[in-house]
Structure formats: C-alpha cells, structure tokens
FIKELUM-780459 format. One line per 3 residues: their letters; for each residue x, y, z of C-alpha. Coordinates in pm, whole numbers, padded with zeros to 5 digits, always signed. Example, Ala and Ser with C-alpha at 12.3 -4.5 7.8 and 13.67 -1.06 7.14 Angstrom:
as = +01230 -00450 +00780 ~ +01367 -00106 +00714
//
This chain:
xxx = -02562 -01270 +00290 ~ -02537 -01457 +00618 ~ -02178 -01516 +00731
xxx = -02105 -01781 +00993 ~ -01866 -01618 +01238 ~ -01609 -01829 +01418
xxx = -01567 -01774 +01791 ~ -01190 -01823 +01771 ~ -00903 -01791 +01528
xxx = -00780 -02105 +01352 ~ -00478 -02066 +01126 ~ -00284 -02280 +00882
xxx = +00097 -02280 +00862 ~ +00133 -02343 +00488 ~ +00416 -02096 +00426
xxx = +00613 -02223 +00726 ~ +00566 -02586 +00617 ~ +00642 -02540 +00247
xxx = +00933 -02297 +00277 ~ +01103 -02353 +00614 ~ +01431 -02215 +00474
xxx = +01263 -01872 +00457 ~ +01140 -01875 +00816 ~ +01255 -01867 +01176
xxx = +00995 -01999 +01426 ~ +00944 -01727 +01686 ~ +00703 -01600 +01948
xxx = +00565 -01253 +02009 ~ +00678 -01073 +02321 ~ +00426 -01072 +02603
xxx = +00233 -00747 +02632 ~ +00195 -00635 +02994 ~ -00143 -00467 +02950
xxx = -00312 -00526 +02609 ~ -00583 -00272 +02527 ~ -00779 -00252 +02204
xxx = -00735 +00081 +02028 ~ -00920 +00010 +01704 ~ -01082 -00300 +01550
xxx = -01185 -00336 +01188 ~ -01516 -00511 +01242 ~ -01611 -00532 +00875
xxx = -01278 -00697 +00790 ~ -01315 -00934 +01084 ~ -01651 -01041 +00946
xxx = -01499 -01090 +00597 ~ -01251 -01325 +00759 ~ -01535 -01513 +00927
xxx = -01432 -01393 +01273 ~ -01660 -01276 +01551 ~ -01575 -00911 +01634
xxx = -01720 -00946 +01983 ~ -01486 -01237 +02057 ~ -01188 -01039 +01936
xxx = -01270 -00767 +02188 ~ -01238 -01007 +02484 ~ -00910 -01045 +02676
xxx = -00854 -01377 +02501 ~ -00927 -01216 +02164 ~ -00676 -00939 +02226
xxx = -00410 -01196 +02312 ~ -00487 -01371 +01984 ~ -00456 -01044 +01792
xxx = -00106 -00975 +01923 ~ +00027 -01331 +01915 ~ +00033 -01386 +02292
xxx = -00217 -01668 +02251 ~ -00111 -01885 +01958 ~ -00413 -02014 +01763
xxx = -00465 -02379 +01672 ~ -00259 -02484 +01372 ~ -00039 -02175 +01382
xxx = +00339 -02173 +01368 ~ +00440 -01808 +01412 ~ +00750 -01730 +01207
xxx = +00969 -01436 +01119 ~ +01015 -01435 +00742 ~ +01355 -01404 +00577
xxx = +01406 -01181 +00274 ~ +01666 -00960 +00114 ~ +01620 -00616 -00034
xxx = +01764 -00324 -00222 ~ +01726 -00036 +00022 ~ +01769 +00299 -00153
xxx = +01956 +00111 -00425 ~ +02200 -00075 -00198 ~ +02161 -00452 -00163
xxx = +02116 -00603 +00184 ~ +02131 -00983 +00158 ~ +01967 -01047 +00496
xxx = +01679 -00829 +00610 ~ +01371 -01018 +00720 ~ +01099 -00947 +00973
xxx = +01288 -00763 +01243 ~ +00979 -00665 +01441 ~ +00709 -00871 +01276
xxx = +00566 -01222 +01271 ~ +00354 -01420 +01030 ~ +00100 -01590 +01256
xxx = -00036 -01804 +00972 ~ -00298 -01817 +00698 ~ -00674 -01802 +00723
xxx = -00947 -01889 +00473 ~ -01206 -01613 +00500 ~ -01580 -01631 +00466
xxx = -01531 -01546 +00098 ~ -01302 -01847 +00044 ~ -00987 -01638 -00003
xxx = -00662 -01742 +00165 ~ -00492 -01455 +00351 ~ -00207 -01399 +00593
xxx = -00250 -01280 +00949 ~ +00064 -01087 +01036 ~ +00191 -00875 +01323
xxx = +00400 -00557 +01336 ~ +00564 -00441 +01656 ~ +00551 -00784 +01822
xxx = +00912 -00777 +01947 ~ +01269 -00849 +01844 ~ +01342 -01141 +01612
xxx = +01675 -01277 +01486 ~ +01641 -01027 +01198 ~ +01607 -00724 +01425
xxx = +01971 -00611 +01393 ~ +01996 -00302 +01617 ~ +01621 -00240 +01647
xxx = +01412 -00307 +01955 ~ +01142 -00492 +01758 ~ +00866 -00273 +01895
xxx = +00630 -00017 +01747 ~ +00470 +00298 +01880 ~ +00098 +00372 +01869
xxx = +00126 +00653 +01613 ~ +00288 +00464 +01323 ~ +00055 +00167 +01373
xxx = -00251 +00394 +01363 ~ -00105 +00555 +01049 ~ -00089 +00218 +00874
xxx = -00444 +00143 +00987 ~ -00598 +00464 +00855 ~ -00398 +00487 +00531
xxx = -00440 +00121 +00435 ~ -00815 +00140 +00495 ~ -00833 +00459 +00290
xxx = -00649 +00284 +00007 ~ -00892 -00006 +00025 ~ -01183 +00235 +00001
xxx = -01018 +00386 -00309 ~ -01017 +00033 -00462 ~ -00638 +00025 -00465
xxx = -00494 -00321 -00389 ~ -00353 -00313 -00039 ~ -00274 -00502 +00274
xxx = -00535 -00422 +00535 ~ -00543 -00358 +00907 ~ -00751 -00578 +01133
xxx = -00662 -00416 +01464 ~ -00424 -00200 +01661 ~ -00372 -00313 +02019
xxx = -00186 -00106 +02277 ~ +00067 -00317 +02465 ~ +00100 -00122 +02788
xxx = +00474 -00105 +02721 ~ +00663 +00217 +02652 ~ +00877 +00245 +02339
xxx = +01186 +00464 +02332 ~ +01215 +00681 +02024 ~ +01300 +01051 +02062
xxx = +01117 +01013 +02389 ~ +00901 +00751 +02554 ~ +00589 +00663 +02355
xxx = +00310 +00413 +02416 ~ +00366 +00086 +02232 ~ +00127 -00102 +02006
xxx = +00098 -00403 +01776 ~ -00073 -00388 +01437 ~ -00255 -00698 +01316
xxx = -00226 -00695 +00937 ~ -00409 -00897 +00672 ~ -00257 -00960 +00328
xxx = -00298 -01190 +00031 ~ +00054 -01293 +00130 ~ +00379 -01136 +00240
xxx = +00581 -01264 -00056 ~ +00804 -00985 -00184 ~ +01060 -00925 -00453
xxx = +01305 -00950 -00164 ~ +01183 -01303 -00089 ~ +01306 -01414 -00432
xxx = +01629 -01219 -00393 ~ +01694 -01404 -00067 ~ +01623 -01744 -00221
xxx = +01849 -01668 -00518 ~ +02128 -01545 -00288 ~ +02132 -01881 -00107
xxx = +02235 -02051 -00431 ~ +01971 -02318 -00369 ~ +01787 -02346 -00700
xxx = +01545 -02600 -00553 ~ +01442 -02342 -00294 ~ +01402 -02075 -00564
xxx = +01184 -02309 -00769 ~ +00969 -02408 -00471 ~ +00921 -02042 -00382
xxx = +00814 -01965 -00739 ~ +00575 -02262 -00738 ~ +00430 -02139 -00408
xxx = +00379 -01789 -00553 ~ +00215 -01928 -00867 ~ -00025 -02145 -00669
xxx = -00114 -01866 -00431 ~ -00138 -01563 -00659 ~ -00104 -01637 -01028
xxx = -00232 -01993 -01093 ~ -00279 -01922 -01464 ~ +00100 -01911 -01496
xxx = +00117 -02284 -01422 ~ -00048 -02356 -01759 ~ +00194 -02140 -01960
xxx = +00473 -02283 -02174 ~ +00724 -02100 -01953 ~ +00549 -02086 -01614
xxx = +00818 -01890 -01432 ~ +00838 -01628 -01703 ~ +00459 -01611 -01691
xxx = +00483 -01557 -01314 ~ +00721 -01266 -01370 ~ +00492 -01113 -01632
xxx = +00192 -01148 -01400 ~ +00374 -00965 -01120 ~ +00486 -00701 -01368
xxx = +00130 -00642 -01488 ~ -00003 -00623 -01132 ~ +00261 -00371 -01029
xxx = +00213 -00159 -01342 ~ -00156 -00124 -01258 ~ -00090 -00068 -00888
xxx = +00163 +00213 -00933 ~ -00062 +00380 -01191 ~ -00337 +00383 -00928
xxx = -00100 +00538 -00674 ~ -00012 +00812 -00919 ~ -00374 +00885 -01002
xxx = -00465 +00960 -00640 ~ -00137 +01134 -00553 ~ -00012 +00863 -00316
xxx = +00358 +00870 -00226 ~ +00475 +00539 -00082 ~ +00801 +00682 +00044
xxx = +01016 +00370 +00068 ~ +00990 +00159 -00247 ~ +01268 -00083 -00156
xxx = +01249 -00426 -00320 ~ +01144 -00578 +00012 ~ +00837 -00350 -00003
xxx = +00715 -00471 -00345 ~ +00471 -00760 -00322 ~ +00426 -01051 -00558
xxx = +00048 -01021 -00516 ~ +00039 -00659 -00638 ~ -00082 -00520 -00305
xxx = +00051 -00203 -00143 ~ +00250 -00292 +00167 ~ +00433 -00117 +00452
xxx = +00287 +00225 +00521 ~ +00583 +00388 +00690 ~ +00686 +00727 +00549
xxx = +00385 +00745 +00319 ~ +00158 +01041 +00248 ~ -00084 +01182 -00006
xxx = +00049 +01466 -00218 ~ -00139 +01793 -00182 ~ +00020 +02061 -00404
xxx = +00096 +01889 -00734 ~ +00470 +01848 -00780 ~ +00645 +01540 -00925
xxx = +00942 +01607 -00694 ~ +00729 +01565 -00381 ~ +00910 +01369 -00108
xxx = +00775 +01318 +00243 ~ +01021 +01065 +00385 ~ +01274 +01217 +00622
xxx = +01545 +00976 +00503 ~ +01493 +01017 +00127 ~ +01732 +01309 +00095
xxx = +01805 +01246 -00273 ~ +01442 +01209 -00377 ~ +01485 +00853 -00503
xxx = +01128 +00769 -00408 ~ +00968 +01101 -00501 ~ +00612 +01093 -00636
xxx = +00718 +01132 -00998 ~ +00988 +00864 -00971 ~ +00756 +00586 -00857
xxx = +00695 +00428 -01201 ~ +01068 +00427 -01278 ~ +01152 +00271 -00941
xxx = +00883 +00007 -00989 ~ +01043 -00092 -01318 ~ +01387 -00098 -01152
xxx = +01256 -00325 -00875 ~ +01101 -00558 -01131 ~ +01437 -00584 -01306
xxx = +01578 -00708 -00974 ~ +01301 -00969 -00959 ~ +01389 -01079 -01310
xxx = +01754 -01116 -01207 ~ +01652 -01339 -00918 ~ +01435 -01557 -01142
xxx = +01682 -01589 -01433 ~ +01782 -01952 -01363 ~ +01416 -02052 -01388
xxx = +01359 -01877 -01720 ~ +01617 -02071 -01919 ~ +01930 -02276 -01847
xxx = +02134 -02067 -02089 ~ +02196 -01733 -01917 ~ +02208 -01527 -02235
xxx = +01873 -01664 -02346 ~ +01732 -01613 -01996 ~ +01842 -01248 -01999
xxx = +01688 -01197 -02343 ~ +01356 -01338 -02221 ~ +01366 -01117 -01910
xxx = +01442 -00803 -02109 ~ +01161 -00877 -02356 ~ +00914 -00918 -02070
xxx = +01039 -00617 -01876 ~ +00997 -00401 -02185 ~ +00621 -00447 -02147
xxx = +00609 -00255 -01819 ~ +00609 +00098 -01957 ~ +00329 +00026 -02201
xxx = +00118 -00146 -01937 ~ +00177 +00130 -01687 ~ +00104 +00396 -01950
xxx = -00219 +00226 -02053 ~ -00338 +00198 -01693 ~ -00248 +00557 -01610
xxx = -00402 +00696 -01930 ~ -00726 +00505 -01875 ~ -00743 +00630 -01518
xxx = -00669 +00988 -01620 ~ -00943 +00981 -01883 ~ -01187 +00866 -01614
xxx = -01071 +01141 -01377 ~ -01137 +01395 -01655 ~ -01471 +01235 -01741
xxx = -01362 +01156 -02096 ~ -01483 +00864 -02302 ~ -01238 +00580 -02354
xxx = -01340 +00590 -02720 ~ -01160 +00921 -02770 ~ -00839 +00898 -02969
xxx = -00522 +00913 -02760 ~ -00391 +01182 -02996 ~ -00673 +01403 -02869
xxx = -00650 +01324 -02497 ~ -00272 +01301 -02446 ~ -00188 +01664 -02533
xxx = -00475 +01780 -02314 ~ -00347 +01575 -02018 ~ +00012 +01688 -02073
xxx = -00091 +02052 -02078 ~ -00298 +02007 -01764 ~ -00007 +01847 -01579
xxx = +00217 +02140 -01670 ~ -00049 +02387 -01561 ~ -00124 +02239 -01217
xxx = +00247 +02188 -01152 ~ +00332 +02548 -01235 ~ +00072 +02675 -00991
xxx = +00110 +02395 -00733 ~ -00262 +02332 -00737 ~ -00400 +02090 -00480
xxx = -00419 +01756 -00661 ~ -00729 +01613 -00492 ~ -00926 +01937 -00473
xxx = -00861 +02019 -00837 ~ -00998 +01697 -00983 ~ -01297 +01684 -00752
xxx = -01385 +02049 -00811 ~ -01340 +02012 -01187 ~ -01657 +01803 -01206
xxx = -01852 +02117 -01112 ~ -01708 +02284 -01420 ~ -01836 +01990 -01624
xxx = -02181 +02080 -01489 ~ -02136 +02443 -01591 ~ -02017 +02582 -01256
xxx = -01652 +02669 -01307 ~ -01598 +02939 -01042 ~ -01467 +02702 -00774
xxx = -01204 +02540 -00990 ~ -01103 +02869 -01156 ~ -01038 +03005 -00808
xxx = -00755 +02753 -00765 ~ -00548 +02927 -01036 ~ -00361 +03256 -01051
xxx = -00332 +03235 -01430 ~ -00705 +03201 -01487 ~ -00673 +03267 -01858
xxx = -00445 +02967 -01905 ~ -00691 +02744 -01721 ~ -00987 +02882 -01916
xxx = -00810 +02806 -02243 ~ -00749 +02448 -02136 ~ -01100 +02406 -01994
xxx = -01265 +02526 -02314 ~ -01100 +02246 -02513 ~ -01176 +01993 -02238
xxx = -01545 +02084 -02220 ~ -01570 +02051 -02598 ~ -01504 +01678 -02551
xxx = -01821 +01635 -02345 ~ -01689 +01531 -02003 ~ -01917 +01314 -01787
xxx = -01940 +01477 -01443 ~ -02087 +01168 -01278 ~ -01798 +00958 -01407
xxx = -01560 +01215 -01262 ~ -01724 +01201 -00920 ~ -01690 +00822 -00919
xxx = -01317 +00847 -00991 ~ -01208 +01156 -00797 ~ -01221 +01128 -00418
xxx = -01318 +01424 -00209 ~ -01173 +01280 +00113 ~ -00819 +01143 +00143
xxx = -00602 +01107 +00456 ~ -00475 +01463 +00440 ~ -00147 +01496 +00618
xxx = -00249 +01750 +00880 ~ -00558 +01546 +00968 ~ -00355 +01227 +00997
xxx = -00108 +01398 +01229 ~ -00388 +01540 +01444 ~ -00549 +01196 +01472
xxx = -00220 +01022 +01555 ~ -00123 +01279 +01817 ~ -00464 +01248 +01981
xxx = -00454 +00868 +01961 ~ -00110 +00858 +02119 ~ -00250 +01068 +02403
xxx = -00544 +00828 +02444 ~ -00814 +01016 +02250 ~ -00930 +00802 +01956
xxx = -01227 +01018 +01854 ~ -01034 +01217 +01587 ~ -00914 +00888 +01437
xxx = -01270 +00759 +01423 ~ -01394 +01073 +01249 ~ -01108 +01061 +00998
xxx = -01176 +00694 +00925 ~ -01543 +00771 +00869 ~ -01449 +01028 +00605
xxx = -01177 +00841 +00416 ~ -01352 +00505 +00404 ~ -01632 +00665 +00201
xxx = -01404 +00884 -00011 ~ -01637 +00964 -00302 ~ -01952 +01040 -00103
xxx = -01968 +01414 -00028 ~ -02140 +01472 +00308 ~ -02247 +01784 +00497
xxx = -02034 +01862 +00799 ~ -01717 +01709 +00655 ~ -01591 +02018 +00474
xxx = -01279 +02025 +00693 ~ -01182 +01679 +00571 ~ -01180 +01799 +00209
xxx = -00963 +02105 +00272 ~ -00585 +02133 +00262 ~ -00371 +02233 +00555
xxx = -00331 +02591 +00667 ~ -00004 +02761 +00571 ~ +00125 +02739 +00928
xxx = +00123 +02356 +00904 ~ +00466 +02393 +00745 ~ +00676 +02144 +00551
xxx = +00556 +01790 +00609 ~ +00787 +01499 +00685 ~ +00714 +01138 +00769
xxx = +00930 +00877 +00933 ~ +00980 +00503 +00905 ~ +00829 +00446 +01247
x = +01096 +00204 +01365
//
C-alpha cells in the first residue's frame, strides 16, 4: 500500500474547541539543545508523516512542541482522580500537553501528546520535566504492548532536551511524544461531575461517544451504553494484561482510559516469577495495585465512572444507581470470559472444550506455578514443546516434577495445539533487567542496547537465533526489582 507522507505536521484542536472547560492553553518550555534519541518510523508512516522530515531540526521542534503546528492549540488537560483510593479533585496534566489531533493515513483520529514538556498550572510542586530513562521506558514498554496486540497508547519519539533534570541527582532531560486514540480518562468525567455543570458532563459524554463508542448514540439510553462500552473494553484490556503478566503499577482513575487503551507507563513491569502479590512500584507499600488485584481495581475504578455519570443515566437517583449497579455487575463475567478464552489459547486448548473440564485444570496450574514461583513467560512458551512431545525443558522449571507430570498428563489428553500456543505465548517481553540495562545505557548516551531490546520485543512470538539472552530471566544477583513514577 502506498502511503502519501506529509512533510509537516498539521493538527486539529477539536478537544480544545469542544471542551474548553477541561483545558488550559499552554506552551511547551523551550529545549536548549533538542536531540533525537529514538523515532518510531513505522508509527510515523501510519500517521502519514515523513520520518525524514521529523529528523530535521524543524521536525524535532515539532515533536517537542517548540514549533506549534498549523491548527494546533496546545492545552494542558484538566481531570480528577482517585490516587491509591483517595480522591484528588484537581490533578490534570502537570508536565504534559495535548498538541492536538491528527487523522492518520488509515483514517483514524488520534491525539499527539507530550510528556516532560514543562510545568503547567496543574504541576503543583513538580518541575514539569522528565528524565531520559522514564521516557525510554514508556517507549519500549508501550511498543512491546502494541506488538502483543494489547490496546495501548504508543510512542512516536523521545527527544533529549539538553536540559538537566534534578531527581536524586542530575539526569539528562527528555520529552516523549505520545500517540493515543484520546486522552479521555475516568478522571475526566470525575472532574466534569465535580464542577456541578451537567451541561459540561453531557458534552463530555457526547464527545466520548462520538470519538470512541459511536454505537452508543443509537441506544435507548446512550450514556448507559457508553458506560457499558467502556466497561467491556476495560474488562478485555485487564484480562490481556493478566495473561502476559503485565503489572501496571498505578491504576488510579486518572490512568484508566475511556478508549480501553493502556496509558501511563510509570512504575510498570512484567512479572517474572508467578505470584499474584507481585508489586514493583516503590510507592505501593500496601499492594493495592499488585498483579492479582488488577481486575478488582478495574471494577472499582469503573464504579467511580458510574458515579460520575449517574445524572445522565436517569433523573431519579435511585433508578440511576440501580441501572449503574446492573451494568457494573457485568464486569466480572466479561473479564472472566476474556481471561478464560485467553488462557485456553495459551494452553493450546480448543474453545469447544467444556469449561467444567478446563477450569479445574487452569486452577490447578495456577496453584502449581505459584507454589514454585515459576517464570510466567518461560513456562507458557516452553510448555508448547511438551505439546510436541519434548517435555524436558518445562519439567526442568519445577522442583516437584511429579506434581507437574500429573497435571501435564491430563492436559496432553485434551490434545493441545502447539502452534496455537506459540501464537499466544511470547518468548520475548521487556524483562526488567534488560529494560534497566537499556535505560542506564541510554541515559549515558548509548542507545544500542535499547535498539536491540526493541528489536526483540516488537517481534515477541518469533523465536530467533542469537536472542537467547532476551528470553531468559535475570540472574539472582539482580535482586528485588522496584520501579518509580518517573516524576
């Protein structure tokens, strides 16, 4: 397919025009010495942009908001959020800007957004800046998620600013250019509801319906249909996270999108040893956002969305609450269906098998790998060899080999499809030690490790000679892993 590439970036300002109450017009801080660290050329082409033009000095200024494109009205977005369960009525983009919207070569409307572009009126005590490491983390993890076919915001570029950022020490600064279906969040609706302006809440809901869930407009109760569409999207999304062992790390309501895309890769990581209590975030001391809690937290966040939308469901509050509860009750079934279907595919089992046969098998397996803290990714990928009659590799992951053999005998009796397993079980994920090595090198100016890691994780199912190190877990001396918000 031939794609006509535009030499420059032209953006619309639809969000800023339609919902000015949720925006503050703002400009990115000037970068003293912009230098391109990484450019997503395939994504640029999807957007109809010329990668070569983006590499020019003018292109770099466009990517970090120092050259405002035609039609753009850069804004910091306002939203609220429950952060670790506590409500903050005024959060917003403290170090980020929505440059505007672009219609890509595929006809899809998407946001172009910046992180680390400087202080805004929502910055509170922050400096509004970002360091190279966290921005490279978002780039590599979001692109890995995209390659795993998990809905996600994506990273177009990371540009070094030439400005130092003070964290525990001085670090080189950077701006991430992010692409998303939109940046509408549960927190956006919480903010609109908190204003008491029901016209604003309705316009925001109409904007979300038109942009993400147009089928809701035809429903008898369009705003309830919007809520149910978001609920279904999030049920599927979180099931996909769980299936690959992804731990988001900070599932605040301002980090749950209306589109159903994964957003904000701060203290995120991929679980290695299987354990539902896995927490990587340095600030999640109580384990609120642990791996195994993610479905429960998603449901909790959706209840907060329902609360914000109540006046649009029905004028009578009791009836509105009853409608919300009835819709919210669908989440667990939808999540369970999505997770069960994904787990059957990971085990190579036919979707025609009765759930009474597969569920006990899955439950027993979960108990087994948890008890022995088996590497989540390695186990499922290696299991396909057992489906082909070569079980030594996967048996070697267990101390209690007899327990595994007993389980595997019943599993093999169901005729698992090894090719189906290989299509659903990645061999390469952004393993934590490899991410840290790439970020440390990138911060020091060496981007080769990042490039090699990206090459592996953006083709996660395709086993390739020479990449054995990218499929292996960390050595014991890597220690306990923690991630940070990157602010």
